C-alpha positions, 0 to 999 in steps of 0.5 A, a space after each residue: 499500499 502506498 502512503 500519500 505524503 503531505 500535500 504541498 503548494 509546490 505541486 500546484 503547477 503539476 495538477 488540474 485546478 478545480 477537481 480532485 480524485 477521491 476513493 470512497 470506502 462505500 458509495 458516496 451519498 448526497 454529495 454536495 460537490 459534483 462527483 463523476 465515477 472514473 472507476 466503478 470497480 474501485 469506487 474512485 471518483 473525480 470531484 468537481 470543486 466549486 470555483 471559490 474552493 482550492 484544491 488544497 482545501 478540498 483535500 483537507 475536507 475529504 481526508 477528514 471524511 470517515 467515508 473517504 479512503 484517500 483524496 489526492 490531486 489530479 496530476 497532469 501527465 505528459 508524453 515522453 518524447 524527445 525530438 532529435 535535431 538530426 535530419 531524417 534517416 530511415 533506418 530501424 536499427 532497433 529491430 536488428 539490435 533486439 533480434 526480432 528478425 530471428 523471432 519472425 522465422 518461427 512467430 510473427 504475432 496474432 490478431 487475437 493479441 490486443 495492445 492498448 496504446 493509451 496516448 494521443 490517439 492513433 492515425 486510424 487511416 494510416 496505410 501502414 496501421 489501418 489494417 491493424 487498428 482494433 475495432 469493437 465488434 460489439 458496436 454493430 453501427 458506429 454512427 447510430 448514437 446507440 451504446 450497442 454493447 452496453 459498455 457505457 460508451 456510445 459508438 466506441 468502434 475504435 476505442 474512446 477519447 477521454 480527453 474530449 469524452 467522445 468516440 474520436 480517437 484519431 491522433 491529433 499530435 502524432 505521438 500515439 501513431 509513432 508509438 503504435 507503428 513500433 508495436 505493429 505497423 503492417 509488415 511485409 507489405 512493401 509500404 513504409 516501416 516494419 512493426 515488431 508484430 506482423 499481426 496485432 490489434 492496436 486499441 486506440 485509447 486517447 487521453 492526451 490532447 493535441 499538445 500532448 498533455 492529459 491527466 491522471 483521472 482520464 488515465 485511470 478511465 483509460 486503463 479501466 476501459 482497455 481491460 474491460 474491452 480485452 486488452 492484454 498489454 497496455 503501453 503507457 509512453 507518458 508520465 509525471 512529473 516533468 522534472 527530477 523533483 519528487 512528487 507524490 504518487 497517485 494512490 488511485 493510479 496505483 490501484 487502477 494498475 494493480 487492478 489491471 494486473 489482477 485481471 491479467 493485463 501487463 502494463 509497460 511504462 516509459 521511465 522518463 526523459 529527464 535523466 533522473 535517477 528514478 531510485 531517488 526521484 520516481 517517475 509515475 506510473 513507471 516507478 510503481 512497484 507492482 508485479 505487472 509493470 515493466 519500466 523501460 529506459 532508452 538505449 542508443 545504437 551503441 547500447 549505452 544509456 541514451 543521454 536523455 533517459 532516466 534510469 534506476 538500478 532498483 526501479 527501471 527494469 531494462 533498456 530498449 532502443 529509443 534514439 532516432 527510431 523510424 515509425 509511422 507518424 501523423 503530421 498534424 500541421 499538414 493533416 496527413 499520414 507519414 513517417 518520422 524519426 523520434 527519440 525518447 523512452 516513449 519509443 523504448 516502451 512500445 519496443 517492449 510492448 511489442 515484445 510482450 505481444 509477440 511472446 503472448 502469441 508465441 508461447 503456450 498460454 503464458 501468464 503476464 508474469 512469465 512474460 515479464 520475467 522472460 523479457 527482463 531476465 534475457 537481456 544483453 547484459 553490458 557492464 556499463 548498465 550495471 547501475 542503470 537498470 535492474 537487469 543491467 541490459 537491453 531488450 533481446 526478444 529472441 532470447 526472451 522467447 528461446 532461453 529457459 525461463 529464469 527469475 529476475 535478479 535481486 538488486 539493492 543488496 545492503 549490509 548492516 553490522 550488529 556486533 559480530 553478525 552481518 544483516 543482509 537485505 535486498 530487493 526481491 524483483 521476481 514473481 516466480 523464484 523458488 528460492 535464493 542463494 547467498 554467497 560470501 567470500 573474504 579477502 583471500 578466499 573464494 565465493 562459497 554458498 552460505 545459505 539457501 533460502 526460500 521464495 519471497 525472501 529479502 533478508 538473511 543474517 550471517 552470525 558470529 563473524 570473526 574480524 576481517 572484511 567480508 563480501 556478499 552477493 545473492 541470486 534468485 533461483 527458479 527450479 534449476 535456473 538461476 538469475 544474475 547475481 545481485 550487486 556485491 556488498 561488503 562489511 568489515 568486522 573490526 577487532 575487539 577493543 583491547 582488554 585490561 591487564 591490571 590485577 584485582 579490580 581489573 583496572 590498570 593505571 599508569 603512574 607519571 614521574 612528576 613530583 606531585 604524582 610520586 608524593 601522591 603514591 607515597 602518602 596514600 599507602 601510609 594513610 591506608 596503613 594508619 587507618 587499618 591500625 586505628 580500626 584495630 585499636 578501636 575494635 580492641 
């Protein structure tokens, strides 16, 4: 459970004025303020505020309501794209890097796999996309003004536009079309670019307007819509905040993504373009610690972290190509379908969403957790990325499909010393591990196994150590398969303090040579002797 930190006015530029998000413990009754349910499943509502009420005042009001589980701002979210200055050069180098061409020899997708692109919409008429656009089969007539399938959305034949609350999901920014093309532009058709999936269905769920902006409330609605209409993978190339500043997470958004996972939906999120360490300053929703989220940073043509990409040894799962990526595009200035190069973690995330869609169609009924483990644990590992991502590597789809299923490595190994006992803690990143192996060495020894632990373990105590320096590492185990090792951590057990060497009372003293010290040690014994004689005389 996430704890929402105290609200601060410093976040004012990051949320929508005039409304807040509230989760009620039971159905709200007789609300004095306008309420709209954005998730009936989770009982989450958007509350419209009177013109004279500030957001912070409303939060205080609702947090004191015994029927309110939590209240929070409706944060503004942004597309995560960086546009390069380089001239356009039609090259899909990323497809080669992730070895998807080797996967196509045996599997190239399925029209039964639905990927929801929650973004600025998709160019529904793009010649390289139109055959892969998801159509709602429940809407028998797209223009009759009737909710034929009774899903709460009238004529939602090609998804829904939550930015304008309409069925118009045509892209008016270009961002969503570029993302969609990476996942599933029509391939082997002698037109434009190749998508990762030759066959797939792309659901257009629009929450970003023509400027690339949206908000958390609409993202929650979009997630709920995608799940209820059959999407098994959600691509989220957006997030907040738009800087390396700490902003509280949205509990409502966390609940929505968790609920999606509980219903079998994988959520792929861009890690951010601000060069932040997400371990320290998280980007939401990518940084939520949920078992159905994959957080994706961007790599360049040389398998380095892209200059703009955020990273995190404990919070970003892997990197994927994200620099100068060629894909489908909608030119809003000239109102036409086209192609373009673009850079950003927005481009890296759909590489992973596309990979997940391929695995979902190629493997025999895999769970989303198995797909997640395969993608994260089968990367191409690079030493330069060891502190940049949990996996220390870049996406390799061929490995994800063909390598044995392995658990994701543990990270964040740390040690504390309690007397002569080393207390180890680490971050459990896997959902499938059957156990953990703890290894240790000293300065002049080899690594040895000192413990075999059960699943879902994140700590161990190494007892009664002798004084020296010790090194530790941990790995996860899935049956007979083992993960990569965690980071190494060390600790030094000091020598005990010197013991006293004096007699009798256990104290030792050093006598100085000054005349005062000598006089003191001559007088004291005489005084003690006289006191003893005096006491004997008294007793007699």
